[in-house]
N, C-alpha and C positions, 0 to 999 in steps of 0.2 A: 496727402490725400485731400487736404483743404484746397490746395491749388487746383487740383483736378475738379473738385466740386465747383469752385469759383469759375474756372474756365468753362465748365459745362453750363453753368447758369448764365454766364456772359454770352456764350454762343447761342443759347436758347433765346435770350432777350434780344440779341442782335437779329436773329431770324424773325422773331415776332415783329420787331420794328420794321425790318425790311419788307416783310409780307404786307404790312399796313401801307407802306409807301410804294409798293409795287416793285421793289428792287431785291427780290429774293435771290436772284442769281448772284448779285454782288455780295450779299450777306453770306452765301455759301462759300465764296472765295475767302472772305474775311474770316469766317469760322475756321476754315482749313489752315489759314495762316496763323490764327491764334492758337489752334491746337498744336501746330508744329513748333511754334515758339515756346509753348508750355512744355512740350516734350524735351526740347533742348535745355530749358532751364532746369527741369527735373533731373535730367541726366547729369548736368554739370554739378548739381548739388549732391548727388549720390555717388559720384565717381571717385572719391578719395583715392583709392588704390586700384590699379588695373590688375586683373587676373592674367598672369603670364600665359596660362593655357588657352585663353580665349581672345585675347586682345589682338587687334589687327596691327599690321606693320605701321599704318598711319598713326594709330593711337600711341603705339610704343615710341615712334620717332619723335613724338611731341613731348616725351618725358625727358627732363634734364638728365644728361649723361648717357642717353641712348642714341647712338648714331643710326643712320639708315641701314648700315651694314649689320649692326648688332640687332636692330629690329627685325631684319630679314632672317638672321640666325635664330632668333627667339621664335619667330613664326614657324620656321622649318623644324624646330624641336618640339612643337606643340603636338599633343598635350603632354605636359610634364607629369611624371609619376608623383613628384612631391617637390617641396621647396628646396631640398638639398640638391636634386637634379638640376633645377633652375639655377641655383647658386653656383654649381660646378660649371655650367655653361658660361655664366657671367665671368667667372674667374679665369676662363680661357683667354679673355681679351682685356679684362679690366683688373686694376689693382684691388686689394681687399677694401680699401677706403672707397674707391669708386663703386665697387659692387655693393657695399653697404648703403651708399647713397641711392643707387638704383632700386634696391629692395624697399626703400621707403615708398616709392611710387608704383612699383611693379612687383607682384608677389604671387606665390601659389598658396592659397589659404591652407592652414594646417588644421587638421581635425583635432579638436580639443580632447577627444576621448582616445585617440589612437596615435597621436604625434609622439615621435621620439624626443628625447631631450635635445638632440642636435637640431631637429626641426623647430622646436620652440625657441631655441637660442637664436635662430635666424630672424625672429620677429624684431623689427627695429625698436630700439629702446629697451630691450629685454635685459633684466638684471638677474643675478643668481637667485635673489629672494623671489622675484616674480616667477622664474622657472619653477621653483619649488611650489609656489602657490598655485600655479596653473595645474601642476601635476597632483597636488594634494587633494583637490576637490573633485577629481574624477570618480565616477563618470558624471558628466553634466547631463541633466535631463533636457534642458533647453537653454537658450541664450539668456533668458531672464535669470536663471540660476547663476550663469557665468557673471552677469552684471552684478548680482548681489554679492557673490563671494569675492570676486576680484575688487569690487567696489569697497571692500573693507580695508584695502591697502592703498588704493589710488583714487583720485577724484573722478567724477563723471566724465570729464573730457578725456582723461587717459583711458578709461574703460571703453569709451566710444572709439578712441584711436586704435586700441587693441582689437576691437571688433572688426576692423578693416582687414585683419590678418588671420582671422580664425573662422572656423565653421564647425558644424556638428555633423 
């Protein structure tokens, strides 16, 4: 949010300076380029894990372990009913180890309040203890509650990592 506010302030001051110097048209072009660069940076920061149900073939092919053919197969299977369906598709062409590696970067988020144990177990880095903890605190009212409860067992970085794979 701060980046957006900063970019807006920067764009505003660029327009004001350009208007004073008579170069408002040049400033408008600069502002568009600044906004586009800010959007790309914001997308790169929030992209941790792609949603297999909405990612494009180009995005998928950029993930390590995803060939162009697999990316096309993933897009053809969209939207996925859940992560187990996506996992099954991956296992048609990849080994279990290769599938696990792809799931780190491409996933179908699991609903914390409705996910089966099998779906929760597919979350990369999930342990038996964490499966139990995810299930124990149901129903989650919001993601802040998830952060608090799961944060009792793992550090903030791990909670943030888990958030890439879950939804409400």
